[in-house]
N, CA, C and O atoms as a printed pandas DataFrame, in Angstrom:
     atom_number atom_name residue_name chain_id  residue_number  x_coord  y_coord  z_coord
0              1         N          UNK        A               1  164.785  185.086   44.158
1              2        CA          UNK        A               1  165.824  185.049   45.178
2              3         C          UNK        A               1  165.170  185.035   46.562
3              4         O          UNK        A               1  164.340  185.886   46.882
4              5         N          UNK        A               2  165.560  184.059   47.364
5              6        CA          UNK        A               2  164.996  183.946   48.709
6              7         C          UNK        A               2  165.561  185.045   49.604
7              8         O          UNK        A               2  166.769  185.276   49.649
8              9         N          UNK        A               3  164.655  185.713   50.314
9             10        CA          UNK        A               3  165.074  186.714   51.283
10            11         C          UNK        A               3  164.286  186.536   52.572
11            12         O          UNK        A               3  163.068  186.357   52.553
12            13         N          UNK        A               4  164.998  186.587   53.691
13            14        CA          UNK        A               4  164.396  186.597   55.017
14            15         C          UNK        A               4  164.976  187.789   55.753
15            16         O          UNK        A               4  166.187  187.869   55.960
16            17         N          UNK        A               5  164.114  188.719   56.150
17            18        CA          UNK        A               5  164.585  189.951   56.785
18            19         C          UNK        A               5  163.969  190.063   58.169
19            20         O          UNK        A               5  162.764  190.268   58.314
20            21         N          UNK        A               6  164.815  189.926   59.181
21            22        CA          UNK        A               6  164.349  190.028   60.565
22            23         C          UNK        A               6  164.357  191.481   61.019
23            24         O          UNK        A               6  165.154  192.291   60.545
24            25         N          UNK        A               7  163.465  191.792   61.938
25            26        CA          UNK        A               7  163.417  193.112   62.550
26            27         C          UNK        A               7  162.782  192.990   63.918
27            28         O          UNK        A               7  162.213  191.955   64.266
28            29         N          UNK        A               8  162.886  194.075   64.702
29            30        CA          UNK        A               8  162.231  194.105   66.002
30            31         C          UNK        A               8  163.146  193.892   67.193
31            32         O          UNK        A               8  162.706  193.993   68.338
32            33         N          UNK        A               9  164.409  193.601   66.940
33            34        CA          UNK        A               9  165.342  193.435   68.045
34            35         C          UNK        A               9  165.666  194.755   68.701
35            36         O          UNK        A               9  165.279  195.820   68.220
36            37         N          UNK        A              10  166.396  194.669   69.827
37            38        CA          UNK        A              10  166.780  195.874   70.527
38            39         C          UNK        A              10  167.183  195.589   71.947
39            40         O          UNK        A              10  167.410  194.442   72.333
40            41         N          UNK        A              11  167.270  196.652   72.723
41            42        CA          UNK        A              11  167.629  196.578   74.134
42            43         C          UNK        A              11  166.361  196.668   74.979
43            44         O          UNK        A              11  165.543  197.568   74.791
44            45         N          UNK        A              12  166.208  195.738   75.903
45            46        CA          UNK        A              12  165.028  195.725   76.758
46            47         C          UNK        A              12  165.443  195.328   78.165
47            48         O          UNK        A              12  166.404  194.582   78.352
48            49         N          UNK        A              13  164.718  195.827   79.146
49            50        CA          UNK        A              13  165.015  195.480   80.535
50            51         C          UNK        A              13  164.474  194.097   80.868
51            52         O          UNK        A              13  163.517  193.641   80.242
52            53         N          UNK        A              14  165.070  193.426   81.840
53            54        CA          UNK        A              14  164.524  192.134   82.283
54            55         C          UNK        A              14  163.052  192.265   82.642
55            56         O          UNK        A              14  162.634  193.230   83.282
56            57         N          UNK        A              15  162.280  191.277   82.217
57            58        CA          UNK        A              15  160.843  191.310   82.420
58            59         C          UNK        A              15  160.067  191.966   81.303
59            60         O          UNK        A              15  158.838  191.898   81.273
60            61         N          UNK        A              16  160.763  192.594   80.395
61            62        CA          UNK        A              16  160.119  193.277   79.287
62            63         C          UNK        A              16  159.753  192.349   78.143
63            64         O          UNK        A              16  159.933  191.134   78.217
64            65         N          UNK        A              17  159.233  192.957   77.079
65            66        CA          UNK        A              17  158.761  192.204   75.915
66            67         C          UNK        A              17  159.311  192.793   74.625
67            68         O          UNK        A              17  159.603  193.986   74.536
68            69         N          UNK        A              18  159.441  191.937   73.645
69            70        CA          UNK        A              18  159.767  192.338   72.282
70            71         C          UNK        A              18  159.025  191.425   71.324
71            72         O          UNK        A              18  158.716  190.278   71.649
72            73         N          UNK        A              19  158.745  191.948   70.144
73            74        CA          UNK        A              19  158.185  191.114   69.079
74            75         C          UNK        A              19  159.112  191.186   67.882
75            76         O          UNK        A              19  159.341  192.256   67.316
76            77         N          UNK        A              20  159.637  190.045   67.509
77            78        CA          UNK        A              20  160.467  189.955   66.317
78            79         C          UNK        A              20  159.599  189.609   65.116
79            80         O          UNK        A              20  158.617  188.876   65.230
80            81         N          UNK        A              21  159.977  190.144   63.974
81            82        CA          UNK        A              21  159.302  189.834   62.710
82            83         C          UNK        A              21  160.322  189.328   61.707
83            84         O          UNK        A              21  161.489  189.717   61.737
84            85         N          UNK        A              22  159.874  188.469   60.831
85            86        CA          UNK        A              22  160.713  187.976   59.740
86            87         C          UNK        A              22  159.871  188.026   58.468
87            88         O          UNK        A              22  158.943  187.238   58.288
88            89         N          UNK        A              23  160.210  188.960   57.598
89            90        CA          UNK        A              23  159.500  189.122   56.337
90            91         C          UNK        A              23  160.176  188.280   55.266
91            92         O          UNK        A              23  161.381  188.392   55.042
92            93         N          UNK        A              24  159.391  187.438   54.610
93            94        CA          UNK        A              24  159.930  186.498   53.635
94            95         C          UNK        A              24  159.523  186.873   52.214
95            96         O          UNK        A              24  158.448  187.428   51.986
96            97         N          UNK        A              25  160.393  186.563   51.274
97            98        CA          UNK        A              25  160.076  186.774   49.863
98            99         C          UNK        A              25  160.904  185.826   49.018
99           100         O          UNK        A              25  161.932  185.313   49.460
100          101         N          UNK        A              26  160.437  185.595   47.782
101          102        CA          UNK        A              26  161.206  184.787   46.838
102          103         C          UNK        A              26  160.946  183.299   46.895
103          104         O          UNK        A              26  161.630  182.523   46.228
104          105         N          UNK        A              27  159.963  182.888   47.685
105          106        CA          UNK        A              27  159.623  181.468   47.752
106          107         C          UNK        A              27  158.174  181.355   48.248
107          108         O          UNK        A              27  157.630  182.321   48.783
108          109         N          UNK        A              28  157.547  180.186   48.073
109          110        CA          UNK        A              28  156.147  180.019   48.501
110          111         C          UNK        A              28  156.046  179.872   50.018
111          112         O          UNK        A              28  156.039  178.762   50.549
112          113         N          UNK        A              29  155.967  181.000   50.697
113          114        CA          UNK        A              29  156.036  181.047   52.154
114          115         C          UNK        A              29  155.029  180.101   52.813
115          116         O          UNK        A              29  155.363  179.437   53.795
116          117         N          UNK        A              30  153.830  180.031   52.300
117          118        CA          UNK        A              30  152.753  179.308   52.982
118          119         C          UNK        A              30  153.014  177.805   53.064
119          120         O          UNK        A              30  152.372  177.124   53.864
120          121         N          UNK        A              31  153.925  177.272   52.272
121          122        CA          UNK        A              31  154.195  175.824   52.326
122          123         C          UNK        A              31  155.505  175.494   53.029
123          124         O          UNK        A              31  155.896  174.329   53.107
124          125         N          UNK        A              32  156.174  176.509   53.537
125          126        CA          UNK        A              32  157.444  176.305   54.225
126          127         C          UNK        A              32  157.237  176.277   55.735
127          128         O          UNK        A              32  156.405  177.000   56.283
128          129         N          UNK        A              33  158.011  175.429   56.386
129          130        CA          UNK        A              33  158.097  175.443   57.840
130          131         C          UNK        A              33  159.049  176.566   58.255
131          132         O          UNK        A              33  160.066  176.807   57.604
132          133         N          UNK        A              34  158.707  177.235   59.328
133          134        CA          UNK        A              34  159.502  178.370   59.781
134          135         C          UNK        A              34  160.029  178.114   61.194
135          136         O          UNK        A              34  159.375  177.477   62.019
136          137         N          UNK        A              35  161.208  178.620   61.438
137          138        CA          UNK        A              35  161.857  178.440   62.738
138          139         C          UNK        A              35  162.533  179.727   63.169
139          140         O          UNK        A              35  162.945  180.538   62.340
140          141         N          UNK        A              36  162.639  179.900   64.453
141          142        CA          UNK        A              36  163.498  180.930   65.039
142          143         C          UNK        A              36  164.616  180.216   65.797
143          144         O          UNK        A              36  164.379  179.285   66.567
144          145         N          UNK        A              37  165.828  180.677   65.556
145          146        CA          UNK        A              37  167.016  180.217   66.277
146          147         C          UNK        A              37  167.628  181.420   66.979
147          148         O          UNK        A              37  167.280  182.567   66.697
148          149         N          UNK        A              38  168.537  181.143   67.890
149          150        CA          UNK        A              38  169.314  182.221   68.496
150          151         C          UNK        A              38  170.735  181.730   68.786
151          152         O          UNK        A              38  170.989  180.538   68.957
152          153         N          UNK        A              39  171.645  182.702   68.831
153          154        CA          UNK        A              39  173.031  182.382   69.123
154          155         C          UNK        A              39  173.590  183.452   70.038
155          156         O          UNK        A              39  173.683  184.624   69.673
156          157         N          UNK        A              40  173.954  183.031   71.215
157          158        CA          UNK        A              40  174.569  183.931   72.188
158          159         C          UNK        A              40  176.086  183.901   72.002
159          160         O          UNK        A              40  176.625  182.940   71.453
160          161         N          UNK        A              41  176.776  184.948   72.456
161          162        CA          UNK        A              41  178.238  184.991   72.302
162          163         C          UNK        A              41  178.902  183.774   72.921
163          164         O          UNK        A              41  178.642  183.426   74.073
164          165         N          UNK        A              42  179.765  183.130   72.141
165          166        CA          UNK        A              42  180.500  181.980   72.637
166          167         C          UNK        A              42  179.714  180.690   72.711
167          168         O          UNK        A              42  180.219  179.678   73.197
168          169         N          UNK        A              43  178.478  180.716   72.232
169          170        CA          UNK        A              43  177.630  179.514   72.294
170          171         C          UNK        A              43  177.199  179.091   70.898
171          172         O          UNK        A              43  177.262  179.868   69.945
172          173         N          UNK        A              44  176.759  177.840   70.801
173          174        CA          UNK        A              44  176.251  177.348   69.532
174          175         C          UNK        A              44  174.842  177.894   69.272
175          176         O          UNK        A              44  174.111  178.269   70.189
176          177         N          UNK        A              45  174.502  177.919   68.001
177          178        CA          UNK        A              45  173.151  178.338   67.632
178          179         C          UNK        A              45  172.165  177.301   68.139
179          180         O          UNK        A              45  172.383  176.099   67.990
180          181         N          UNK        A              46  171.070  177.776   68.742
181          182        CA          UNK        A              46  170.075  176.865   69.278
182          183         C          UNK        A              46  168.697  177.165   68.720
183          184         O          UNK        A              46  168.358  178.313   68.432
184          185         N          UNK        A              47  167.910  176.108   68.573
185          186        CA          UNK        A              47  166.552  176.236   68.089
186          187         C          UNK        A              47  165.661  176.777   69.198
187          188         O          UNK        A              47  165.682  176.274   70.322
188          189         N          UNK        A              48  164.883  177.797   68.879
189          190        CA          UNK        A              48  164.005  178.427   69.853
190          191         C          UNK        A              48  162.549  177.997   69.656
191          192         O          UNK        A              48  161.873  177.622   70.614
192          193         N          UNK        A              49  162.074  178.054   68.418
193          194        CA          UNK        A              49  160.653  177.762   68.172
194          195         C          UNK        A              49  160.448  177.326   66.733
195          196         O          UNK        A              49  161.183  177.727   65.830
196          197         N          UNK        A              50  159.428  176.492   66.539
197          198        CA          UNK        A              50  159.092  175.962   65.215
198          199         C          UNK        A              50  157.603  176.153   64.964
199          200         O          UNK        A              50  156.783  175.988   65.867
200          201         N          UNK        A              51  157.263  176.505   63.722
201          202        CA          UNK        A              51  155.861  176.530   63.315
202          203         C          UNK        A              51  155.762  175.942   61.919
203          204         O          UNK        A              51  156.481  176.381   61.021
204          205         N          UNK        A              52  154.888  174.957   61.708
205          206        CA          UNK        A              52  154.765  174.358   60.383
206          207         C          UNK        A              52  154.006  175.274   59.440
207          208         O          UNK        A              52  153.542  176.347   59.827
208          209         N          UNK        A              53  153.888  174.833   58.197
209          210        CA          UNK        A              53  153.274  175.671   57.173
210          211         C          UNK        A              53  151.841  176.059   57.536
211          212         O          UNK        A              53  151.424  177.192   57.295
212          213         N          UNK        A              54  151.086  175.120   58.115
213          214        CA          UNK        A              54  149.696  175.408   58.463
214          215         C          UNK        A              54  149.566  176.217   59.737
215          216         O          UNK        A              54  148.503  176.773   60.016
216          217         N          UNK        A              55  150.620  176.288   60.501
217          218        CA          UNK        A              55  150.593  177.062   61.730
218          219         C          UNK        A              55  149.786  176.446   62.849
219          220         O          UNK        A              55  149.437  177.129   63.813
220          221         N          UNK        A              56  149.482  175.151   62.735
221          222        CA          UNK        A              56  148.570  174.547   63.692
222          223         C          UNK        A              56  149.267  173.936   64.901
223          224         O          UNK        A              56  148.643  173.750   65.946
224          225         N          UNK        A              57  150.536  173.629   64.774
225          226        CA          UNK        A              57  151.280  173.027   65.879
226          227         C          UNK        A              57  152.582  173.782   66.041
227          228         O          UNK        A              57  153.289  174.029   65.063
228          229         N          UNK        A              58  152.900  174.147   67.264
229          230        CA          UNK        A              58  154.143  174.852   67.524
230          231         C          UNK        A              58  154.951  174.103   68.577
231          232         O          UNK        A              58  154.400  173.388   69.414
232          233         N          UNK        A              59  156.256  174.280   68.518
233          234        CA          UNK        A              59  157.147  173.671   69.492
234          235         C          UNK        A              59  158.183  174.688   69.925
235          236         O          UNK        A              59  158.577  175.569   69.161
236          237         N          UNK        A              60  158.620  174.545   71.183
237          238        CA          UNK        A              60  159.524  175.512   71.772
238          239         C          UNK        A              60  160.642  174.822   72.541
239          240         O          UNK        A              60  160.489  173.708   73.043
240          241         N          UNK        A              61  161.769  175.520   72.617
241          242        CA          UNK        A              61  162.817  175.078   73.523
242          243         C          UNK        A              61  162.296  175.191   74.949
243          244         O          UNK        A              61  161.507  176.082   75.261
244          245         N          UNK        A              62  162.735  174.294   75.801
245          246        CA          UNK        A              62  162.276  174.313   77.195
246          247         C          UNK        A              62  162.559  175.653   77.858
247          248         O          UNK        A              62  161.790  176.104   78.706
248          249         N          UNK        A              63  163.649  176.283   77.479
249          250        CA          UNK        A              63  164.068  177.527   78.122
250          251         C          UNK        A              63  163.125  178.693   77.835
251          252         O          UNK        A              63  163.164  179.699   78.544
252          253         N          UNK        A              64  162.278  178.579   76.808
253          254        CA          UNK        A              64  161.400  179.698   76.456
254          255         C          UNK        A              64  159.921  179.344   76.558
255          256         O          UNK        A              64  159.069  180.209   76.355
256          257         N          UNK        A              65  159.604  178.108   76.862
257          258        CA          UNK        A              65  158.195  177.699   76.951
258          259         C          UNK        A              65  157.448  178.544   77.960
259          260         O          UNK        A              65  157.929  178.802   79.063
260          261         N          UNK        A              66  156.251  178.973   77.556
261          262        CA          UNK        A              66  155.431  179.795   78.432
262          263         C          UNK        A              66  155.753  181.276   78.374
263          264         O          UNK        A              66  155.007  182.098   78.908
264          265         N          UNK        A              67  156.863  181.624   77.725
265          266        CA          UNK        A              67  157.256  183.039   77.609
266          267         C          UNK        A              67  157.255  183.528   76.161
267          268         O          UNK        A              67  156.942  184.687   75.890
268          269         N          UNK        A              68  157.601  182.651   75.249
269          270        CA          UNK        A              68  157.691  183.014   73.831
270          271         C          UNK        A              68  156.550  182.369   73.058
271          272         O          UNK        A              68  156.089  181.277   73.392
272          273         N          UNK        A              69  156.102  183.069   72.013
273          274        CA          UNK        A              69  155.067  182.535   71.127
274          275         C          UNK        A              69  155.472  182.787   69.683
275          276         O          UNK        A              69  155.782  183.917   69.306
276          277         N          UNK        A              70  155.467  181.738   68.883
277          278        CA          UNK        A              70  155.722  181.873   67.457
278          279         C          UNK        A              70  154.389  181.813   66.724
279          280         O          UNK        A              70  153.536  180.983   67.036
280          281         N          UNK        A              71  154.218  182.692   65.755
281          282        CA          UNK        A              71  153.010  182.652   64.938
282          283         C          UNK        A              71  153.334  183.229   63.567
283          284         O          UNK        A              71  154.352  183.895   63.379
284          285         N          UNK        A              72  152.456  182.962   62.624
285          286        CA          UNK        A              72  152.724  183.387   61.254
286          287         C          UNK        A              72  151.467  183.953   60.623
287          288         O          UNK        A              72  150.346  183.610   60.998
288          289         N          UNK        A              73  151.688  184.835   59.647
289          290        CA          UNK        A              73  150.601  185.395   58.856
290          291         C          UNK        A              73  150.952  185.100   57.402
291          292         O          UNK        A              73  151.750  185.811   56.792
292          293         N          UNK        A              74  150.357  184.060   56.858
293          294        CA          UNK        A              74  150.701  183.663   55.498
294          295         C          UNK        A              74  150.252  184.695   54.463
295          296         O          UNK        A              74  150.788  184.735   53.356
296          297         N          UNK        A              75  149.274  185.528   54.815
297          298        CA          UNK        A              75  148.842  186.573   53.879
298          299         C          UNK        A              75  149.871  187.691   53.766
299          300         O          UNK        A              75  149.882  188.446   52.794
300          301         N          UNK        A              76  150.743  187.786   54.783
301          302        CA          UNK        A              76  151.785  188.820   54.787
302          303         C          UNK        A              76  153.190  188.234   54.608
303          304         O          UNK        A              76  154.184  188.960   54.649
304          305         N          UNK        A              77  153.259  186.907   54.410
305          306        CA          UNK        A              77  154.570  186.239   54.276
306          307         C          UNK        A              77  155.502  186.600   55.426
307          308         O          UNK        A              77  156.678  186.902   55.225
308          309         N          UNK        A              78  154.954  186.562   56.624
309          310        CA          UNK        A              78  155.726  186.977   57.793
310          311         C          UNK        A              78  155.529  185.999   58.943
311          312         O          UNK        A              78  154.429  185.504   59.190
312          313         N          UNK        A              79  156.627  185.740   59.634
313          314        CA          UNK        A              79  156.570  184.947   60.857
314          315         C          UNK        A              79  157.052  185.835   62.002
315          316         O          UNK        A              79  157.917  186.691   61.820
316          317         N          UNK        A              80  156.481  185.617   63.169
317          318        CA          UNK        A              80  156.754  186.462   64.319
318          319         C          UNK        A              80  157.238  185.628   65.500
319          320         O          UNK        A              80  157.010  184.421   65.574
320          321         N          UNK        A              81  157.908  186.306   66.412
321          322        CA          UNK        A              81  158.254  185.694   67.684
322          323         C          UNK        A              81  157.953  186.722   68.766
323          324         O          UNK        A              81  158.665  187.716   68.914
324          325         N          UNK        A              82  156.885  186.468   69.518
325          326        CA          UNK        A              82  156.532  187.322   70.636
326          327         C          UNK        A              82  157.282  186.822   71.861
327          328         O          UNK        A              82  157.149  185.664   72.256
328          329         N          UNK        A              83  158.064  187.700   72.449
329          330        CA          UNK        A              83  158.909  187.325   73.585
330          331         C          UNK        A              83  158.505  188.147   74.797
331          332         O          UNK        A              83  158.630  189.371   74.803
332          333         N          UNK        A              84  158.024  187.467   75.811
333          334        CA          UNK        A              84  157.602  188.116   77.049
334          335         C          UNK        A              84  158.478  187.653   78.208
335          336         O          UNK        A              84  159.191  186.654   78.106
336          337         N          UNK        A              85  158.412  188.386   79.296
337          338        CA          UNK        A              85  159.179  188.034   80.506
338          339         C          UNK        A              85  160.633  187.743   80.165
339          340         O          UNK        A              85  161.189  186.726   80.579
340          341         N          UNK        A              86  161.226  188.626   79.424
341          342        CA          UNK        A              86  162.589  188.405   78.946
342          343         C          UNK        A              86  163.587  188.391   80.097
343          344         O          UNK        A              86  163.446  189.101   81.093
344          345         N          UNK        A              87  164.600  187.552   79.914
345          346        CA          UNK        A              87  165.643  187.381   80.909
346          347         C          UNK        A              87  166.999  187.723   80.289
347          348         O          UNK        A              87  167.142  187.674   79.067
348          349         N          UNK        A              88  167.984  188.064   81.097
349          350        CA          UNK        A              88  169.314  188.341   80.543
350          351         C          UNK        A              88  169.858  187.187   79.704
351          352         O          UNK        A              88  170.583  187.411   78.735
352          353         N          UNK        A              89  169.513  185.968   80.069
353          354        CA          UNK        A              89  170.009  184.815   79.304
354          355         C          UNK        A              89  169.331  184.655   77.945
355          356         O          UNK        A              89  169.710  183.784   77.162
356          357         N          UNK        A              90  168.341  185.481   77.665
357          358        CA          UNK        A              90  167.741  185.498   76.323
358          359         C          UNK        A              90  168.546  186.364   75.355
359          360         O          UNK        A              90  168.258  186.397   74.159
360          361         N          UNK        A              91  169.548  187.060   75.872
361          362        CA          UNK        A              91  170.385  187.901   75.021
362          363         C          UNK        A              91  171.088  187.059   73.963
363          364         O          UNK        A              91  171.786  186.097   74.282
364          365         N          UNK        A              92  170.897  187.432   72.703
365          366        CA          UNK        A              92  171.459  186.662   71.592
366          367         C          UNK        A              92  171.109  187.365   70.282
367          368         O          UNK        A              92  170.314  188.304   70.249
368          369         N          UNK        A              93  171.725  186.882   69.210
369          370        CA          UNK        A              93  171.263  187.237   67.875
370          371         C          UNK        A              93  170.211  186.199   67.478
371          372         O          UNK        A              93  170.449  184.994   67.551
372          373         N          UNK        A              94  169.062  186.685   67.062
373          374        CA          UNK        A              94  167.944  185.816   66.696
374          375         C          UNK        A              94  167.849  185.735   65.177
375          376         O          UNK        A              94  167.870  186.745   64.475
376          377         N          UNK        A              95  167.744  184.493   64.692
377          378        CA          UNK        A              95  167.724  184.231   63.260
378          379         C          UNK        A              95  166.423  183.550   62.853
379          380         O          UNK        A              95  165.898  182.690   63.559
380          381         N          UNK        A              96  165.934  183.951   61.724
381          382        CA          UNK        A              96  164.776  183.331   61.094
382          383         C          UNK        A              96  165.268  182.274   60.102
383          384         O          UNK        A              96  166.265  182.471   59.407
384          385         N          UNK        A              97  164.559  181.166   60.052
385          386        CA          UNK        A              97  164.934  180.074   59.148
386          387         C          UNK        A              97  163.693  179.565   58.427
387          388         O          UNK        A              97  162.624  179.428   59.022
388          389         N          UNK        A              98  163.851  179.288   57.144
389          390        CA          UNK        A              98  162.763  178.728   56.347
390          391         C          UNK        A              98  163.247  177.493   55.623
391          392         O          UNK        A              98  164.351  177.485   55.079
392          393         N          UNK        A              99  162.443  176.458   55.609
393          394        CA          UNK        A              99  162.799  175.249   54.860
394          395         C          UNK        A              99  161.531  174.513   54.453
395          396         O          UNK        A              99  160.471  174.660   55.061
396          397         N          UNK        A             100  161.681  173.721   53.409
397          398        CA          UNK        A             100  160.561  172.894   52.980
398          399         C          UNK        A             100  160.243  171.840   54.065
399          400         O          UNK        A             100  161.103  171.531   54.891
400          401         N          UNK        A             101  159.045  171.302   54.067
401          402        CA          UNK        A             101  158.708  170.264   55.057
402          403         C          UNK        A             101  159.659  169.072   55.062
403          404         O          UNK        A             101  159.837  168.430   56.097
404          405         N          UNK        A             102  160.279  168.765   53.906
405          406        CA          UNK        A             102  161.233  167.645   53.868
406          407         C          UNK        A             102  162.638  168.069   54.287
407          408         O          UNK        A             102  163.574  167.270   54.239
408          409         N          UNK        A             103  162.780  169.329   54.698
409          410        CA          UNK        A             103  164.077  169.813   55.177
410          411         C          UNK        A             103  164.967  170.418   54.111
411          412         O          UNK        A             103  166.036  170.938   54.431
412          413         N          UNK        A             104  164.565  170.367   52.877
413          414        CA          UNK        A             104  165.381  170.898   51.798
414          415         C          UNK        A             104  165.200  172.404   51.670
415          416         O          UNK        A             104  164.331  173.004   52.302
416          417         N          UNK        A             105  166.052  172.998   50.829
417          418        CA          UNK        A             105  165.989  174.433   50.563
418          419         C          UNK        A             105  166.000  175.239   51.855
419          420         O          UNK        A             105  165.085  176.015   52.132
420          421         N          UNK        A             106  167.025  175.044   52.616
421          422        CA          UNK        A             106  167.197  175.688   53.914
422          423         C          UNK        A             106  167.716  177.106   53.734
423          424         O          UNK        A             106  168.727  177.313   53.062
424          425         N          UNK        A             107  167.037  178.088   54.324
425          426        CA          UNK        A             107  167.420  179.494   54.151
426          427         C          UNK        A             107  167.430  180.213   55.489
427          428         O          UNK        A             107  166.653  179.903   56.392
428          429         N          UNK        A             108  168.353  181.204   55.593
429          430        CA          UNK        A             108  168.533  181.953   56.829
430          431         C          UNK        A             108  168.434  183.457   56.586
431          432         O          UNK        A             108  168.783  183.964   55.520
432          433         N          UNK        A             109  167.950  184.144   57.603
433          434        CA          UNK        A             109  168.018  185.591   57.601
434          435         C          UNK        A             109  169.358  186.059   58.148
435          436         O          UNK        A             109  170.219  185.252   58.494
436          437         N          UNK        A             110  169.519  187.372   58.219
437          438        CA          UNK        A             110  170.797  187.939   58.648
438          439         C          UNK        A             110  170.888  188.069   60.165
439          440         O          UNK        A             110  171.974  188.275   60.705
440          441         N          UNK        A             111  169.763  187.952   60.848
441          442        CA          UNK        A             111  169.757  188.021   62.298
442          443         C          UNK        A             111  169.422  189.396   62.834
443          444         O          UNK        A             111  169.653  190.411   62.177
444          445         N          UNK        A             112  168.871  189.413   64.042
445          446        CA          UNK        A             112  168.582  190.658   64.734
446          447         C          UNK        A             112  169.005  190.500   66.194
447          448         O          UNK        A             112  168.737  189.477   66.824
448          449         N          UNK        A             113  169.661  191.517   66.714
449          450        CA          UNK        A             113  170.223  191.443   68.066
450          451         C          UNK        A             113  169.154  191.750   69.110
451          452         O          UNK        A             113  168.420  192.732   68.999
452          453         N          UNK        A             114  169.082  190.896   70.119
453          454        CA          UNK        A             114  168.232  191.127   71.280
454          455         C          UNK        A             114  169.136  191.162   72.505
455          456         O          UNK        A             114  169.886  190.221   72.766
456          457         N          UNK        A             115  169.054  192.251   73.244
457          458        CA          UNK        A             115  169.852  192.403   74.455
458          459         C          UNK        A             115  168.924  192.689   75.623
459          460         O          UNK        A             115  168.149  193.645   75.599
460          461         N          UNK        A             116  169.012  191.847   76.645
461          462        CA          UNK        A             116  168.182  192.005   77.836
462          463         C          UNK        A             116  169.102  192.404   78.986
463          464         O          UNK        A             116  169.913  191.607   79.459
464          465         N          UNK        A             117  168.962  193.634   79.419
465          466        CA          UNK        A             117  169.868  194.159   80.435
466          467         C          UNK        A             117  169.245  195.339   81.139
467          468         O          UNK        A             117  168.481  196.099   80.545
468          469         N          UNK        A             118  169.575  195.488   82.408
469          470        CA          UNK        A             118  169.110  196.659   83.159
470          471         C          UNK        A             118  170.158  197.760   83.100
471          472         O          UNK        A             118  169.959  198.833   83.671
């Protein structure tokens, strides 16, 4: 059974940092592409960052480039999202996503809330 469990969310002041984790199980993590999405209240879910199975190339939404870093540890079946210089507009529920390189077998975590506020 595929499981993706996010953690690390919380309340942080503007300019602060958080590191999200997504622990995966039930599938061959090392061959799956991993993504982080987020969804703010009243808005559509948006793609934040992508990392392929090898972890060699990453891509980011323009809104987070230079502030967020996605990385993975295939030995721990975990993908991370390091978020620095957080802004109030980063407030959202953050979701982990796993899928095969061909896009099949798409799986989602339950999400973790990130709130950036003073």
